[in-house]
All heavy atoms as an XYZ file, in Angstrom:
987
protein
N       0.840     -1.122     -0.001
C       0.013     -0.034      0.030
C       0.902      1.241     -0.014
O       1.825      1.380      0.802
C      -0.877      0.003      1.257
C      -1.726      1.186      1.401
S      -2.980      1.029      2.707
C      -2.039      1.684      4.078
N       0.708      2.164     -0.914
C       1.480      3.315     -0.991
C       0.610      4.568     -0.673
O      -0.574      4.575     -1.056
C       2.208      3.500     -2.363
O       1.131      3.728     -3.315
N       1.201      5.504      0.001
C       0.481      6.711      0.322
C       1.010      7.845     -0.521
O       2.219      7.964     -0.634
C       0.592      7.035      1.839
C       0.004      5.950      2.736
C       0.400      6.342      4.175
C      -1.509      5.804      2.572
N       0.192      8.647     -0.911
C       0.639      9.878     -1.719
C       0.139     11.100     -1.049
O      -1.093     11.208     -0.755
C       0.102      9.815     -3.162
O       0.361      8.561     -3.769
C       0.589     10.942     -4.058
N       1.061     12.055     -0.882
C       0.629     13.329     -0.247
C       0.547     14.350     -1.366
O       1.480     14.475     -2.187
C       1.673     13.759      0.806
N      -0.514     15.040     -1.334
C      -0.697     16.125     -2.320
C      -0.704     17.477     -1.632
O      -1.458     17.662     -0.645
C      -1.979     15.958     -3.139
C      -1.946     14.632     -3.852
C      -2.213     17.120     -4.114
C      -3.288     14.261     -4.610
N       0.189     18.283     -2.040
C       0.298     19.595     -1.346
C       0.107     20.680     -2.305
O       0.649     20.631     -3.514
C       1.652     19.661     -0.707
O       1.861     20.974     -0.157
N      -0.618     21.709     -1.953
C      -0.743     22.871     -2.833
C      -0.438     24.056     -2.028
O      -0.834     24.232     -0.929
C      -2.164     22.933     -3.391
O      -3.083     23.131     -2.355
N       0.308     24.973     -2.575
C       0.639     26.277     -1.896
C       0.174     27.388     -2.788
O       0.261     27.306     -3.986
C       2.145     26.383     -1.672
O       2.873     26.271     -2.881
C       2.629     25.289     -0.679
N      -0.286     28.499     -2.184
C      -0.698     29.648     -2.967
C       0.558     30.154     -3.668
O       1.668     30.020     -3.250
C      -1.149     30.592     -1.935
C      -1.448     29.839     -0.694
C      -0.527     28.677     -0.728
N       0.214     30.802     -4.817
C       1.394     31.355     -5.645
C       2.114     32.385     -4.766
O       1.604     33.181     -4.035
C       0.851     31.985     -6.910
O      -0.043     33.110     -6.534
N       3.431     32.343     -4.900
C       4.236     33.217     -4.174
C       4.695     32.732     -2.775
O       5.541     33.293     -2.162
N       4.037     31.638     -2.269
C       4.314     31.105     -0.941
C       5.394     30.087     -1.041
O       5.670     29.510     -2.091
N       6.156     29.909      0.013
C       7.148     28.894      0.069
C       6.534     27.524      0.406
O       5.577     27.505      1.164
C       8.222     29.259      1.108
C       8.908     30.511      0.711
C       9.782     31.050      1.858
N      10.823     29.985      2.241
C      11.628     30.175      3.191
N      11.619     31.228      3.921
N      12.465     29.199      3.524
N       7.068     26.443     -0.104
C       6.513     25.173      0.287
C       7.125     24.876      1.621
O       8.135     25.290      2.047
C       6.893     24.150     -0.822
O       8.342     23.928     -0.730
N       6.289     23.978      2.315
C       6.751     23.551      3.641
C       7.872     22.554      3.643
O       8.468     22.331      4.650
C       5.511     22.918      4.422
O       5.105     21.764      3.753
N       8.232     22.008      2.435
C       9.270     21.104      2.381
C      10.662     21.684      2.514
O      11.641     20.943      2.773
N      10.826     22.972      2.308
C      12.191     23.618      2.390
C      12.572     24.042      3.824
O      13.516     24.577      4.008
C      12.286     24.711      1.446
C      11.354     25.876      1.736
O      10.563     25.804      2.754
O      11.320     26.842      0.962
N      11.696     23.697      4.794
C      12.063     24.007      6.185
C      11.765     25.410      6.638
O      11.948     25.738      7.750
N      11.251     26.210      5.710
C      10.934     27.617      6.075
C       9.524     27.756      6.531
O       8.729     26.813      6.495
N       9.192     28.924      6.896
C       7.819     29.278      7.310
C       6.930     29.466      6.046
O       7.366     30.241      5.151
C       7.791     30.472      8.151
C       6.478     31.028      8.736
C       5.872     29.918      9.547
C       6.633     32.244      9.474
N       5.788     28.783      5.960
C       4.912     28.938      4.764
C       3.935     30.098      5.091
O       2.807     29.925      5.586
C       4.214     27.609      4.544
C       3.351     27.660      3.234
O       3.253     28.611      2.615
N       2.757     26.537      2.992
N       4.333     31.301      4.617
C       3.509     32.434      4.885
C       2.181     32.385      4.040
O       1.154     33.025      4.393
C       4.254     33.716      4.577
C       5.444     34.003      5.418
C       6.211     35.220      5.043
C       4.993     34.114      6.934
N       2.214     31.677      2.906
C       1.048     31.593      2.067
C      -0.046     30.813      2.782
O      -1.279     31.036      2.566
N       0.346     29.912      3.647
C      -0.737     29.041      4.404
C      -1.555     29.969      5.298
O      -2.752     29.715      5.505
C      -0.011     28.039      5.230
C      -0.957     27.155      6.085
C      -1.795     26.235      5.481
C      -1.085     27.299      7.453
C      -2.570     25.461      6.114
C      -1.914     26.563      8.127
C      -2.734     25.607      7.478
O      -3.630     24.914      8.245
N      -0.982     31.011      5.906
C      -1.664     31.878      6.801
C      -2.828     32.645      6.067
O      -3.676     33.174      6.751
C      -0.746     32.866      7.467
O      -0.152     33.727      6.547
N      -2.791     32.645      4.765
C      -3.789     33.407      3.969
C      -4.954     32.498      3.520
O      -5.946     32.879      2.916
C      -3.242     34.029      2.755
C      -2.262     35.130      3.185
C      -1.683     35.849      1.957
N      -0.602     36.680      2.268
C       0.661     36.385      2.110
N       1.039     35.300      1.547
N       1.653     37.272      2.505
N      -4.789     31.119      3.781
C      -5.855     30.151      3.404
C      -6.882     30.091      4.543
O      -6.666     30.532      5.682
C      -5.205     28.722      3.163
O      -4.606     28.280      4.373
C      -4.152     28.796      2.130
N      -7.971     29.434      4.297
C      -9.061     29.332      5.297
C      -8.587     28.507      6.495
O      -8.782     28.960      7.659
C     -10.292     28.663      4.648
C     -10.809     29.546      3.552
C     -11.336     28.333      5.696
C     -12.105     30.204      3.630
N      -7.902     27.312      6.289
C      -7.441     26.613      7.493
C      -6.392     27.412      8.302
O      -6.353     27.360      9.507
C      -6.824     25.337      6.920
C      -7.443     25.175      5.585
C      -7.711     26.559      5.066
N      -5.502     28.178      7.494
C      -4.571     28.981      8.242
C      -5.199     30.052      9.029
O      -4.837     30.348     10.159
N      -6.170     30.795      8.450
C      -6.891     31.791      9.199
C      -7.611     31.243     10.396
O      -7.737     31.915     11.448
C      -7.851     32.545      8.264
C      -7.171     33.394      7.138
C      -8.210     33.914      6.151
C      -6.417     34.521      7.811
N      -8.175     30.039     10.291
C      -8.913     29.413     11.390
C      -7.948     29.137     12.501
O      -8.215     29.300     13.706
C      -9.633     28.107     10.942
C     -10.801     28.337     10.142
C     -11.318     26.993      9.643
C     -11.900     28.967     10.934
N      -6.706     28.647     12.192
C      -5.663     28.363     13.222
C      -5.231     29.594     13.958
O      -5.046     29.580     15.102
C      -4.566     27.545     12.602
C      -4.889     26.132     12.331
C      -3.744     25.317     11.873
C      -4.074     23.890     11.677
N      -5.106     23.452     10.856
N      -5.021     30.616     13.132
C      -4.644     31.942     13.744
C      -5.718     32.444     14.666
O      -5.470     32.926     15.745
C      -4.265     32.985     12.623
C      -2.943     32.552     11.962
C      -4.199     34.335     13.265
C      -2.632     33.336     10.708
N      -7.008     32.386     14.165
C      -8.084     32.746     15.043
C      -8.192     31.969     16.308
O      -8.465     32.514     17.378
N      -7.975     30.617     16.208
C      -8.031     29.816     17.407
C      -6.959     30.205     18.325
O      -7.104     30.361     19.593
C      -7.867     28.391     17.010
C      -9.007     27.786     16.299
C      -8.724     26.397     15.693
O      -7.624     25.881     15.888
N      -9.647     25.872     15.006
N      -5.686     30.438     17.829
C      -4.626     30.782     18.636
C      -4.841     32.121     19.434
O      -4.638     32.236     20.666
C      -3.327     30.913     17.735
C      -2.028     31.449     18.451
C      -1.413     30.297     19.257
C      -1.108     31.989     17.461
N      -5.349     33.102     18.661
C      -5.577     34.405     19.294
C      -6.737     34.348     20.291
O      -6.616     34.962     21.382
C      -5.830     35.468     18.217
C      -4.648     35.827     17.317
C      -5.090     36.819     16.185
C      -3.538     36.358     18.136
N      -7.775     33.683     19.983
C      -8.938     33.558     20.929
C      -8.571     32.858     22.165
O      -8.900     33.209     23.247
C     -10.118     33.026     20.269
O      -9.921     31.638     19.885
N      -7.748     31.714     22.023
C      -7.318     31.022     23.227
C      -6.303     31.886     24.025
O      -6.339     31.800     25.281
C      -6.709     29.736     22.772
C      -7.657     28.669     22.488
C      -6.951     27.418     21.901
C      -8.606     28.260     23.587
N      -5.447     32.645     23.435
C      -4.536     33.504     24.142
C      -5.293     34.548     24.904
O      -5.015     34.771     26.150
C      -3.619     34.164     23.165
C      -2.584     35.156     23.750
C      -1.658     34.407     24.692
C      -1.826     35.880     22.603
N      -6.296     35.138     24.322
C      -7.168     36.106     25.074
C      -7.840     35.496     26.242
O      -7.948     35.957     27.329
C      -8.119     36.872     24.088
C      -9.141     37.654     24.848
C      -7.315     37.696     23.118
N      -8.401     34.218     25.930
C      -9.198     33.547     27.052
C      -8.209     33.243     28.183
O      -8.604     33.458     29.383
C      -9.782     32.265     26.486
N      -7.016     32.695     27.905
C      -6.107     32.404     28.987
C      -5.637     33.676     29.732
O      -5.563     33.581     30.977
C      -4.869     31.683     28.467
C      -5.129     30.250     28.094
C      -4.726     29.735     26.899
C      -5.782     29.371     28.927
C      -4.912     28.478     26.507
C      -6.012     28.024     28.595
C      -5.545     27.578     27.431
N      -5.424     34.781     29.023
C      -5.064     35.933     29.746
C      -6.146     36.450     30.554
O      -5.917     36.940     31.720
C      -4.699     37.016     28.615
C      -3.317     36.841     27.951
C      -3.085     37.894     26.921
C      -2.248     36.937     28.991
N      -7.406     36.379     30.112
C      -8.553     36.858     30.869
C      -8.705     36.018     32.191
O      -8.939     36.601     33.258
C      -9.857     36.818     30.089
S      -9.970     37.996     28.750
N      -8.531     34.691     32.047
C      -8.653     33.891     33.264
C      -7.496     34.193     34.194
O      -7.673     34.269     35.434
C      -8.633     32.375     32.881
C      -8.533     31.465     34.049
C      -9.911     32.089     32.107
N      -6.215     34.309     33.716
C      -5.093     34.562     34.469
C      -5.245     35.869     35.215
O      -4.770     36.011     36.370
C      -3.835     34.515     33.641
C      -2.549     34.752     34.392
C      -2.325     33.649     35.422
N      -1.124     33.840     36.096
C      -1.028     34.232     37.422
N      -2.200     34.358     38.129
N       0.044     34.426     38.038
N      -5.781     36.890     34.609
C      -5.820     38.222     35.221
C      -7.078     38.390     36.066
O      -7.198     39.529     36.654
C      -5.705     39.287     34.075
C      -4.434     39.280     33.285
C      -4.550     40.346     32.128
C      -3.259     39.573     34.184
N      -7.936     37.368     36.117
C      -9.137     37.563     36.973
C      -8.757     37.675     38.404
O      -7.818     37.025     38.910
C     -10.067     36.341     36.656
N      -9.455     38.515     39.049
C      -9.214     38.757     40.498
C      -9.524     37.444     41.225
O     -10.647     36.804     41.020
C     -10.105     39.907     40.985
C      -9.646     40.383     42.361
C     -10.386     41.598     42.718
N      -9.828     42.681     41.903
C     -10.171     43.991     41.958
N     -11.167     44.314     42.730
N      -9.569     44.872     41.221
N      -8.714     37.057     42.136
C      -8.883     35.828     42.956
C      -8.362     34.553     42.241
O      -8.634     33.523     42.803
N      -7.649     34.652     41.219
C      -7.079     33.481     40.506
C      -6.028     32.898     41.381
O      -5.281     33.619     42.074
C      -6.446     33.965     39.197
C      -5.782     32.782     38.494
C      -4.430     32.590     38.496
C      -6.387     31.734     37.795
N      -4.153     31.457     37.727
C      -5.285     30.935     37.280
C      -7.702     31.400     37.418
C      -5.552     29.810     36.588
C      -7.824     30.308     36.724
C      -6.798     29.452     36.268
N      -5.912     31.644     41.517
C      -6.505     30.545     40.870
C      -7.571     29.823     41.704
O      -8.215     28.923     41.257
C      -5.411     29.596     40.591
C      -4.495     29.689     41.805
C      -4.632     31.177     42.181
N      -7.788     30.323     42.997
C      -8.632     29.564     43.895
C     -10.057     29.560     43.526
O     -10.770     28.562     43.685
C      -8.465     30.139     45.297
C      -7.099     29.937     45.854
O      -6.409     28.943     45.471
N      -6.697     30.809     46.734
N     -10.642     30.610     42.923
C     -12.044     30.604     42.672
C     -12.508     29.628     41.633
O     -13.604     29.097     41.638
C     -12.556     31.988     42.285
C     -12.041     32.464     40.987
C     -11.022     33.279     40.711
C     -12.697     32.306     39.725
N     -10.894     33.443     39.335
C     -11.876     32.954     38.716
C     -13.876     31.647     39.313
C     -12.245     32.865     37.425
C     -14.209     31.630     37.942
C     -13.352     32.238     36.998
N     -11.623     29.238     40.648
C     -12.036     28.286     39.633
C     -12.278     26.912     40.259
O     -13.242     26.246     39.990
C     -10.939     28.242     38.532
C     -11.289     27.285     37.329
C     -12.561     27.808     36.688
C     -10.140     27.268     36.412
N     -11.312     26.517     41.106
C     -11.418     25.141     41.724
C     -12.585     25.107     42.688
O     -13.229     24.095     42.934
C     -10.089     24.732     42.301
C      -9.012     24.537     41.298
C      -7.702     24.158     41.972
O      -7.538     24.124     43.102
N      -6.728     23.950     41.072
N     -12.825     26.237     43.432
C     -13.898     26.243     44.395
C     -15.267     26.264     43.768
O     -16.258     25.636     44.223
C     -13.742     27.520     45.324
C     -14.910     27.723     46.225
C     -12.396     27.438     46.169
N     -15.346     26.969     42.611
C     -16.630     27.086     41.919
C     -16.965     25.803     41.231
O     -18.105     25.588     40.764
C     -16.617     28.224     40.942
C     -16.505     29.563     41.605
C     -17.700     30.004     42.206
C     -17.620     31.459     42.726
N     -18.685     31.903     43.427
N     -16.009     24.898     41.001
C     -16.197     23.675     40.193
C     -15.847     22.514     41.111
O     -14.896     21.744     40.731
C     -15.442     23.669     38.946
C     -15.816     24.919     38.012
S     -14.795     25.047     36.603
C     -15.275     23.681     35.627
N     -16.511     22.254     42.193
C     -16.145     21.157     43.063
C     -16.419     19.718     42.438
O     -15.958     18.764     42.928
C     -16.981     21.355     44.295
C     -18.219     22.053     43.799
C     -17.735     22.929     42.686
N     -17.186     19.721     41.417
C     -17.584     18.413     40.792
C     -16.347     17.847     40.051
O     -16.442     16.693     39.681
C     -18.817     18.555     39.869
S     -18.535     19.711     38.493
N     -15.375     18.641     39.806
C     -14.191     18.165     39.012
C     -13.201     17.698     40.016
O     -12.770     18.505     40.885
C     -13.667     19.158     38.087
C     -14.716     19.498     37.006
C     -12.397     18.779     37.427
C     -14.322     20.651     36.087
N     -12.713     16.557     39.963
C     -11.602     16.025     40.748
C     -10.323     16.455     39.991
O      -9.819     15.772     39.122
C     -11.650     14.522     40.844
C     -10.624     13.873     41.712
O      -9.648     14.666     42.038
N     -10.759     12.646     42.102
N      -9.764     17.541     40.448
C      -8.576     18.171     39.745
C      -7.389     17.287     39.759
O      -6.717     17.228     38.707
C      -8.285     19.547     40.373
C      -9.397     20.583     40.071
C     -10.296     20.982     40.959
C      -9.642     21.135     38.804
N     -11.236     21.840     40.253
C     -10.785     21.973     39.043
C      -9.076     21.065     37.559
C     -11.312     22.711     37.956
C      -9.595     21.830     36.524
C     -10.706     22.637     36.731
N      -6.997     16.627     40.792
C      -5.858     15.676     40.777
C      -6.048     14.609     39.730
O      -5.171     14.217     38.936
C      -5.721     15.158     42.109
C      -6.340     16.130     43.059
C      -7.458     16.720     42.173
N      -7.284     14.096     39.621
C      -7.600     13.030     38.623
C      -7.590     13.570     37.252
O      -7.029     12.955     36.324
C      -8.944     12.405     39.013
C      -9.316     11.150     38.160
C      -8.324     10.022     38.433
C     -10.743     10.697     38.498
N      -8.025     14.802     37.030
C      -8.004     15.465     35.725
C      -6.559     15.644     35.244
O      -6.229     15.369     34.179
C      -8.817     16.741     35.707
N      -5.724     16.077     36.171
C      -4.248     16.268     35.869
C      -3.682     14.870     35.539
O      -2.867     14.786     34.610
C      -3.515     16.880     37.037
C      -2.064     17.203     36.677
C      -1.317     17.838     37.883
O      -1.844     17.739     38.972
O      -0.264     18.337     37.570
N      -4.048     13.869     36.301
C      -3.564     12.510     36.031
C      -3.850     12.068     34.601
O      -2.965     11.534     33.850
C      -4.111     11.531     37.075
C      -3.774     10.035     36.744
C      -2.569      9.579     37.105
C      -4.637      9.225     36.120
C      -2.198      8.268     36.929
C      -4.341      7.959     35.807
C      -3.057      7.446     36.239
N      -5.117     12.243     34.189
C      -5.530     11.820     32.837
C      -4.823     12.661     31.751
O      -4.515     12.242     30.697
C      -7.025     11.791     32.654
C      -7.670     10.658     33.331
C      -8.653     10.787     34.322
C      -7.349      9.349     32.935
C      -9.191      9.693     34.967
C      -7.934      8.241     33.544
C      -8.853      8.432     34.509
N      -4.697     13.990     32.032
C      -3.960     14.869     31.141
C      -2.585     14.352     30.840
O      -2.204     14.224     29.703
C      -3.929     16.267     31.713
C      -3.013     17.177     31.051
N      -3.322     17.786     29.852
C      -1.805     17.649     31.340
C      -2.297     18.540     29.448
N      -1.328     18.429     30.350
N      -1.851     14.053     31.881
C      -0.458     13.615     31.719
C      -0.426     12.148     31.123
O       0.475     11.872     30.374
C       0.328     13.690     33.030
C       0.852     15.004     33.280
C       0.176     15.842     34.342
C       1.900     15.586     32.506
C       0.702     17.126     34.546
C       2.300     16.851     32.755
C       1.785     17.660     33.733
O       2.140     18.845     33.971
N      -1.380     11.365     31.453
C      -1.454      9.971     30.968
C      -1.604      9.985     29.455
O      -0.859      9.324     28.751
C      -2.543      9.176     31.676
C      -2.583      7.720     31.202
C      -1.650      6.775     31.573
C      -3.591      7.402     30.296
C      -1.745      5.578     31.019
C      -3.692      6.173     29.766
C      -2.795      5.122     30.200
N      -2.610     10.700     28.971
C      -2.983     10.774     27.566
C      -1.804     11.434     26.789
O      -1.374     10.933     25.781
C      -4.283     11.511     27.349
C      -4.495     11.774     25.848
C      -5.414     10.653     27.872
N      -1.257     12.533     27.356
C      -0.183     13.220     26.727
C       0.991     12.390     26.542
O       1.713     12.375     25.554
N       1.383     11.700     27.713
C       2.566     10.865     27.604
C       2.467      9.670     26.631
O       3.382      9.307     25.931
C       3.006     10.349     28.993
O       1.977      9.632     29.624
N       1.257      9.074     26.618
C       1.058      7.960     25.645
C       1.148      8.526     24.225
O       1.798      7.868     23.371
C      -0.395      7.304     25.865
C      -0.747      6.470     24.733
C      -0.385      6.539     27.204
N       0.575      9.600     23.948
C       0.629     10.126     22.519
C       2.029     10.606     22.153
O       2.456     10.274     21.044
C      -0.408     11.312     22.386
C      -1.807     10.992     22.486
C      -2.751     12.256     22.424
C      -2.260     10.064     21.375
N       2.746     11.211     23.080
C       4.148     11.608     22.743
C       4.952     10.311     22.607
O       5.877     10.279     21.742
C       4.654     12.504     23.818
C       3.994     13.859     23.689
C       6.128     12.698     23.672
C       4.291     14.840     24.753
N       4.790      9.333     23.369
C       5.511      8.045     23.281
C       5.294      7.450     21.952
O       6.192      6.981     21.277
C       5.169      7.075     24.447
C       5.836      5.789     24.418
C       7.272      5.754     24.694
C       5.225      4.648     24.050
C       7.961      4.545     24.636
C       5.887      3.418     23.984
C       7.266      3.355     24.253
N       3.996      7.324     21.501
C       3.668      6.780     20.195
C       4.329      7.565     19.124
O       4.905      7.001     18.124
C       2.121      6.764     20.035
C       1.522      5.699     20.956
C       1.753      6.387     18.544
C       0.004      5.729     20.981
N       4.241      8.854     19.136
C       4.885      9.680     18.087
C       6.415      9.494     18.095
O       6.988      9.483     17.050
C       4.556     11.206     18.308
N       7.019      9.394     19.251
C       8.417      9.216     19.302
C       8.867      7.832     18.777
O       9.863      7.776     18.051
C       8.958      9.295     20.787
O       8.690     10.528     21.332
N       8.093      6.828     19.030
C       8.417      5.488     18.489
C       8.218      5.496     16.948
O       9.073      4.926     16.200
C       7.492      4.389     19.115
C       7.781      4.263     20.555
C       7.606      3.126     18.371
C       9.212      3.795     20.894
N       7.211      6.171     16.436
C       6.997      6.208     15.001
C       8.138      7.003     14.394
O       8.706      6.570     13.355
C       5.633      6.878     14.674
C       4.465      5.955     15.059
C       5.564      7.250     13.204
C       3.100      6.469     14.990
N       8.541      8.116     15.003
C       9.669      8.929     14.444
C      10.952      8.150     14.456
O      11.773      8.168     13.522
C       9.829     10.174     15.299
N      11.180      7.269     15.492
C      12.383      6.459     15.573
C      12.356      5.396     14.492
O      13.425      5.102     13.889
C      12.477      5.882     16.978
N      11.227      4.733     14.273
C      11.103      3.680     13.266
C      11.216      4.188     11.880
O      11.878      3.534     11.004
C       9.846      2.908     13.519
C       9.588      1.889     12.343
C       9.839      2.137     14.852
N      10.575      5.309     11.667
C      10.463      5.834     10.275
C      11.580      6.889      9.910
O      11.470      7.562      8.879
C       9.087      6.477      9.996
C       7.987      5.518     10.157
C       7.876      4.585      9.001
C       6.588      3.781      9.121
N       6.517      2.862      7.967
N      12.557      7.041     10.726
C      13.522      8.174     10.570
C      14.338      7.999      9.285
O      14.704      9.059      8.721
C      14.410      8.325     11.763
S      15.606      7.059     12.124
N      14.694      6.821      8.860
C      15.488      6.638      7.707
C      16.793      7.350      7.723
O      17.266      7.945      6.781
N      17.429      7.356      8.961
C      18.703      8.007      9.197
C      18.722      9.517      8.967
O      19.718     10.168      8.675
C      19.836      7.351      8.362
N      17.548     10.149      9.027
C      17.471     11.550      8.978
C      17.709     12.024     10.411
O      16.985     11.760     11.368
C      16.080     12.030      8.519
C      15.908     13.550      8.588
C      15.752     11.515      7.164
N      18.800     12.808     10.568
C      19.287     13.179     11.930
C      18.293     13.904     12.760
O      18.153     13.726     13.938
C      20.621     13.897     11.813
O      20.417     15.136     11.068
N      17.488     14.751     12.070
C      16.583     15.613     12.774
C      15.410     14.718     13.422
O      14.938     14.968     14.503
C      15.944     16.676     11.994
O      15.350     16.212     10.871
N      15.045     13.730     12.708
C      13.995     12.832     13.237
C      14.564     11.928     14.396
O      13.888     11.605     15.306
C      13.428     11.919     12.126
C      12.566     12.661     11.134
C      12.022     11.681     10.041
C      11.315     13.292     11.809
N      15.856     11.590     14.277
C      16.424     10.799     15.290
C      16.417     11.599     16.555
O      16.130     11.165     17.680
C      17.852     10.326     14.936
C      18.554      9.679     16.124
C      17.831      9.340     13.711
N      16.893     12.893     16.510
C      16.943     13.776     17.565
C      15.529     14.082     18.160
O      15.332     14.076     19.405
C      17.703     15.140     17.219
C      17.566     16.121     18.348
C      19.153     14.762     16.910
N      14.596     14.220     17.223
C      13.190     14.444     17.711
C      12.647     13.235     18.438
O      12.028     13.392     19.443
C      12.317     14.710     16.510
N      12.972     12.021     18.054
C      12.572     10.860     18.774
C      13.198     10.711     20.150
O      12.491     10.344     21.071
C      12.678      9.561     17.829
O      14.060      9.341     17.689
N      14.495     11.087     20.172
C      15.155     11.039     21.502
C      14.580     11.991     22.420
O      14.240     11.670     23.575
C      16.659     11.243     21.271
C      17.374     11.538     22.592
C      17.294     10.105     20.517
N      14.406     13.259     22.015
C      13.754     14.294     22.827
C      12.279     13.865     23.169
O      11.840     14.228     24.303
C      13.884     15.648     22.250
C      15.242     16.253     22.563
C      16.244     16.255     21.614
C      15.476     16.839     23.748
C      17.402     16.761     21.825
C      16.709     17.396     24.022
C      17.707     17.390     23.050
N      11.565     13.216     22.259
C      10.213     12.835     22.543
C      10.212     11.742     23.638
O       9.424     11.746     24.547
N      11.191     10.897     23.590
C      11.270      9.830     24.661
C      11.724     10.405     26.022
O      11.215     10.005     27.054
C      12.280      8.750     24.237
C      11.789      7.918     23.027
C      12.897      6.955     22.563
C      10.545      7.060     23.398
N      12.635     11.464     25.943
C      12.963     12.157     27.186
C      11.720     12.874     27.771
O      11.424     12.815     28.917
C      14.070     13.136     26.941
C      15.384     12.320     26.631
C      14.295     14.103     28.118
C      16.562     13.174     26.155
N      10.921     13.467     26.926
C       9.734     14.199     27.357
C       8.746     13.226     27.903
O       8.090     13.472     28.941
C       9.103     15.001     26.170
N       8.624     12.025     27.282
C       7.725     10.987     27.811
C       8.157     10.560     29.139
O       7.338     10.390     30.103
C       7.703      9.760     26.855
O       7.262     10.182     25.547
C       6.828      8.677     27.405
N       9.422     10.293     29.400
C       9.937      9.953     30.677
C       9.608     11.026     31.732
O       9.131     10.693     32.788
C      11.458      9.734     30.655
C      12.072      9.504     31.984
C      11.865      8.308     32.662
C      12.829     10.477     32.579
C      12.437      8.069     33.858
C      13.390     10.321     33.861
C      13.208      9.099     34.500
N       9.803     12.262     31.368
C       9.614     13.340     32.322
C       8.163     13.474     32.652
O       7.750     13.781     33.820
C      10.122     14.665     31.791
C      11.649     14.728     31.684
C      12.050     16.043     31.035
C      12.309     14.619     33.026
N       7.265     13.274     31.708
C       5.806     13.361     31.877
C       5.297     12.196     32.729
O       4.474     12.329     33.645
C       5.053     13.349     30.602
C       5.206     14.666     29.817
S       4.336     14.661     28.193
C       2.622     14.838     28.815
N       5.954     10.942     32.563
C       5.586      9.828     33.419
C       6.040     10.098     34.933
O       5.335      9.759     35.845
C       6.197      8.538     32.887
C       6.106      7.419     33.910
C       5.469      8.216     31.558
N       7.179     10.645     35.047
C       7.643     11.049     36.401
C       6.750     12.069     37.013
O       6.323     11.986     38.176
C       9.141     11.581     36.392
C       9.559     12.168     37.732
C      10.093     10.489     36.001
N       6.327     13.079     36.303
C       5.356     14.083     36.815
C       4.039     13.374     37.105
O       3.371     13.719     38.073
C       5.208     15.149     35.737
C       4.511     16.343     36.305
O       4.070     16.322     37.474
N       4.192     17.346     35.419
N       3.587     12.460     36.189
C       2.370     11.714     36.401
C       2.404     10.921     37.728
O       1.504     10.995     38.545
C       2.165     10.779     35.267
C       1.008      9.786     35.348
C      -0.312     10.536     35.085
C       1.222      8.726     34.312
N       3.578     10.247     37.945
C       3.726      9.457     39.147
C       3.718     10.327     40.387
O       3.047     10.006     41.366
C       5.028      8.650     39.036
C       5.275      7.811     40.232
C       6.060      8.116     41.280
C       4.687      6.508     40.536
N       6.003      7.128     42.201
C       5.150      6.090     41.787
C       3.829      5.684     39.815
C       4.783      4.936     42.353
C       3.436      4.570     40.399
C       3.867      4.161     41.627
N       4.431     11.455     40.378
C       4.485     12.316     41.572
C       3.242     12.980     41.808
O       2.774     13.143     42.923
C       5.678     13.328     41.447
O       5.509     14.094     40.297
C       7.016     12.619     41.386
N       2.509     13.460     40.820
C       1.246     14.082     41.000
C       0.252     13.086     41.521
O      -0.565     13.421     42.428
C       0.707     14.684     39.675
O       1.533     15.626     39.182
N       0.217     11.926     40.998
C      -0.758     10.904     41.479
C      -0.440     10.507     42.855
O      -1.324     10.325     43.698
C      -0.756      9.744     40.556
C      -1.823      8.698     40.838
C      -3.195      9.015     40.694
C      -1.513      7.481     41.399
C      -4.171      8.114     41.054
C      -2.523      6.595     41.773
C      -3.792      6.883     41.586
O      -4.757      5.950     41.896
N       0.825     10.250     43.239
C       1.159      9.750     44.552
C       0.908     10.826     45.609
O       0.559     10.529     46.672
C       2.644      9.307     44.589
O       3.486     10.304     44.366
N       1.089     12.099     45.229
C       0.916     13.132     46.185
C      -0.636     13.397     46.322
O      -1.140     13.564     47.501
C       1.585     14.553     45.678
C       1.067     15.661     46.466
C       3.062     14.374     45.814
N      -1.379     13.380     45.215
C      -2.805     13.624     45.329
C      -3.606     12.486     45.856
O      -4.612     12.701     46.581
C      -3.351     14.013     43.914
N      -3.177     11.312     45.577
C      -4.034     10.094     46.020
C      -3.289      9.280     46.951
O      -3.830      8.210     47.299
C      -4.276      9.270     44.693
S      -5.194     10.179     43.488
N      -2.191      9.723     47.542
C      -1.425      8.983     48.607
C      -2.184      9.144     49.938
O      -3.289      9.645     49.992
N      -1.604      8.595     51.011
C      -2.267      8.733     52.288
C      -2.405     10.235     52.722
O      -1.483     10.982     52.430
C      -1.246      7.987     53.256
C      -0.040      7.653     52.471
C      -0.327      7.905     51.009
N      -3.472     10.510     53.429
C      -3.664     11.861     53.850
C      -2.688     12.274     54.897
O      -2.076     11.466     55.596
C      -5.119     11.950     54.390
N      -2.464     13.607     54.991
C      -1.459     14.115     55.920
C      -1.922     13.705     57.426
O      -3.153     13.784     57.713
C      -1.332     15.624     55.795
N      -1.036     13.282     58.179
C      -1.295     12.964     59.527
C      -1.602     11.439     59.692
O      -1.575     10.867     60.836
N      -1.915     10.756     58.657
C      -2.185      9.314     58.669
C      -0.875      8.578     58.702
O       0.043      8.882     57.975
C      -3.034      8.846     57.551
C      -4.465      9.315     57.654
C      -5.303      8.695     56.467
O      -4.818      7.822     55.738
O      -6.373      9.072     56.399
N      -0.799      7.492     59.368
C       0.356      6.670     59.386
C      -0.005      5.296     58.894
O      -1.139      4.851     59.196
C       0.998      6.518     60.727
C       1.568      7.919     61.248
C       2.266      7.734     62.591
O       2.386      6.632     63.112
N       2.792      8.858     63.052
N       0.862      4.722     58.201
C       0.542      3.330     57.643
C       0.824      2.230     58.647
O       1.540      2.262     59.541
C       1.431      2.978     56.419
C       1.170      4.006     55.355
C       2.030      3.728     54.139
O       2.446      2.585     53.954
O       2.196      4.682     53.376
């Protein structure tokens, strides 16, 4: 089974294959949507961060969310996806040095995320303070 990638760039834009920034993509509908998403999320994050009483009021107002468990799943899913991408990059690198380096750093990031996952989970779900085993 062979896969064929078809790429089209607007006239005057650089192709993404030469390693440069494709400025023509930012003028396409998908490019404009991504820029809009980026800007709206940036504004949303800034508004939440600058809100008076941050960060306590968000967690107090939403007691139905188990925040340590949400963080656990966030790191679990993220580390699994980065691990899969790193393995694919390592297998398909074809001796391309940048992909080899990317896979190594992806595996390092996976390890660090698993350590963070372990420490977050053990602190959040470990024995309560004052309890002895």
